[in-house]
Every structure is written in structure tokens, then in C-alpha cells.
N, C-alpha and C positions, 0 to 999 in steps of 0.2 A: 621758423623752425625748419631744420633740414634733417635728412637721414640718408644713409647709403642705400644703394639698390639691394644689397644683401639683407639689410634690416627690413626694408619694405616687403621683400619676398617672405621673410620669416613671419612678419605680422599677418600677412595674407594666409599663410599655410599652417600656422600653429593651431593646436586644439585648445591650449590653455596659455594665457598670458598673465604673468604675475608682475605687478607694477608697484612702484613706490607710492604713486599718487594717481588715482584714476582721473582726476581733473586734468593733470598734466598730460597723461596719455591721450585723453580724448582731444585735447588741444593739438597734440602732435598729429594724430590721424586725420583730424579735420583740416589741418593746414596742408596735408599731403593728399587730400581728397581720397582717403582710404576708408574701407569698411572691413570689418572682421566678424566672423561668426564664433570666434573663440570665446571660451569662458574666461572672464576677467577676475583675477584675484587682486584686491586692492589692499596693500599693506598699510596705507594711510600713515606714512612715516611722520608727517607733520604733527599728527595727534599724539605722537610719542615723545615730543620734545622735552617734556618735564620728567621723563623717566631716565634712570641712569643706564649706563651701557649694558650691564647684565640683564636688567629688566627688558630693555629693547630686544636684546638677543634672544631671550626666552620667548617673547611674544612673536618675533619673526620666525623662530624655530617652529612654533606651534602652527603657523600658517604654511610654512614651506615643506615641513617633513612629509605631509600627505602627497606631495608632488612625486616623491620617489615611487609610491605605489601606482600613481597615475602613469608614470613612465613605463613601469613594468607591465601595465595593462595596454601598452601600445600608443599612448598619447604623446604628441609632440608638444614640448613645453618651451616657452620663451620667458626668461626672466629679464625684465627691462629696467635698467637704472635710469635715474633722472640726470644727475650731474656727478662730478667727482671722478674717482679712478676706479673703473670697473674691476671687480674681483679684489683689488688691493684694499680699497676702502669703500665698501658699499654693503647694503643689507644682505646681499646674496652670497657673500664670501663664505659664510658657514655652510650654506646649502651646497656650494661647489665642493667644499671639503668632503661632504657626505657622498657626492657623486664620485669623487676620486677614491674614497675608501670602499665604495660599493662597486668600483670598476664600471661605472656608467659612462658611456661615451658622451662627450659634450664638446662644444666649441665656444670660443669667446670672440665677440665682435666688438673691439674696442672703439669707442667714440672719442670725442675731445677729452683730453686728460688734464685735470686741474694740476696734478703734480708736474707734468711736463711743461704746461703753459706757464705755471708760476715761476719755475726756474728760468725759462727762456725770457720772461719779462723782468727778471732781476738784473741789476747792473753788476752784481757780484759774480755772476756766472761767466767764466771765460771760455766755455765751450768744451771743457774737459770732463770733470767729474763733479758729482754732488752726492749728498747723503739723504735718502728718503726715509723719514721716521714714521710716516703715516699719521693716524689720528692718535693723539696723546690725551687721555682722559684726565689723569691726575699727575701733573708734572712732578710733584714732590715725591711721588712713589716710584718714579721711573728713573732709577739711578743710571741705567745704561744710556738712556737718551740724554740725560743731563751731562754725563761725561763726554758724549760725542759732541754736543753743542759747545761745550767748554773747550775741547781740545782739537776738534777736526779743523784742518786747514781748508777743507772744502765747505761750501755753503750747505746748510741743512734745511730740508723742506719738511714742514710739519703742518698737519691740518688741525685747526682749533675748534673746539666745541663752542658753538654760538651762544649757548645758554650760560656759559661762565667765562666768556672771553676777557672781560675786564679783570677778573681775578687772576686769570691765566697769564695775562700780559704783565701784571704787577709782579707775579712770581718770577717771570722771565727777567724782568728788570733787576730783581733782587739777586738772581743767580748769575746773570751774565753782565750786569751793569747797565745803567740807563743810556750809556753812550754807544752800546753795541748797535751797529748798523743792521737794518733789516728791510724787507719789502713785504708789505701786507697786500694780499691779492684777494679781492672780494668778488664772489660770484663769477669766476672766470668762465669763459665760453658762453656767457649769457649776455642779454642786452643791458644788464645792470653792472657789467664788469667795471671794476675800479682797481687801479694799481698805484700804490703810494710807497715810495722809498724814503726812509729817514732813520734817525736814531729811535730806539725803542720808546724812549720817553715822548718823542714827538708823535709816534704812532698811537700811543695811548691817548694823547690830546686829540688827535685826528678822529679816533673812534668815538670820542665823547660827543661828537656832533650827531651821532646816530641814536635814535630812540631804542629802547629795549625791543620794541616790536620790529623795528627795522633789522636789528641784529639777529633776531630769531629767524627772520625770513631770508637771510643770506648765508652763504658758505664762505669760510675763511681759510686761506692758506698763507703760511708765513715762511719766508725765506730768510734765514739768519746768516749773516756774513761769516765766512770761515775765520778762524783765529789768525790774527795778523802776527807776523814774526816781529 
């Protein structure tokens, strides 16, 4: 595991550190031979995997809202994401919105980005433009995203919810056709990274090799080829 010098300094100097998973955080600081006297707030994101998006949001809000008061009391707070795209798609995006609304100064230290790494690993990206749609929870209810995936000449990047990835891919096949080319990126920027480019129907078969438990423990980004003329 690695980290920038800025992050190392923030870990050392923060009063409160809010993390997605305490075990992952401890693994990080042990690998860097770091110690911290900060109070650790563990969101324990993995335990929320069976909840829907709004339920997760409510529970995370309950944990992070008190941090605003801690800041007003002079505490230095670090919110530390595990993987994915910081601020764009992570548990602390709602908390950052509150900081903006309350005019609370803050800064972002972006680490490896699954969104950028997925598009760079895709054979459909020519180095010009792409469309980032973020995490889509219910594809059938998201008409704007469906229309973009159908009509955009640029590749579209989406994050897939692990707990219903099979159903999600089947719906994509129904909407875009089984022969639409795509790249599935699994747990990018980790030691479990896998990149597989094929037709959507072949990607479905490829994912059938993974057990439900394996799917739950990974993160998935999908790059869908732009509409061909």
C-alpha cells in the first residue's frame, strides 16, 4: 500500500479521522509505519452492503453530521476513502456538500481514480472525450443515463453496484444489445485488478465465474463503447 507525503502528514496531524473501514485504515498505517493519536470514526461500509442507497446515505449522514460541530470546535478532520473516485462517488460526497453549504474551508487530496483508470484501460478510448455517469443504482429509472449510453459517440463510464451486478448487466444487454462492446474493470488500483474487454454477453459469462461473495468484495467499473456510426 502507498500514500502521498501530503496524506501521511494529514494522518499524523489530524484530530479526527473518519474511515470507510477501520481494518483497511490500520493496514495502511501499519504498512507505512505510522501511528496516530486521532479519534477514529469507522463507517464500516462493508456491513452496509445489503442496504439500499438511501439507507446507506442516512446511516453515513448520522455518523458524519457531528463532524461539522467538531470542526467548529477547532478540530482538524480527515475523511479517508478506500477506493473509487473521491468526492465524485464515495461515502463522504454528502458531507462535502454540507461543508460547501456551510462555507467550511476544506481541500481534496485525490488518490488513484477508478473512473480515470477504467477509461485509460479501455480500447475504446482514443484520448479525447468520455462521459462519466457515476454510480447508477437503478438503470431502469435513470432515463438520462440510458439515453446517453444509447446515443453518445463517446465511451460512457459507469460504476456498478456489486450486490446486483448480474441483474444490472442483463438490463444493459436488453437496452443496448448483447453485442455492444464494453470493458469491465474490477477493483482497479488494487492488487486484485482485472480488466476484461468483450461484448456485453461475453462479460456476463465472464462474471459468472465469480461467486456471490467474490462479487460483494470487489468494485466494478464498466466502460461502454460509444455509438458507432
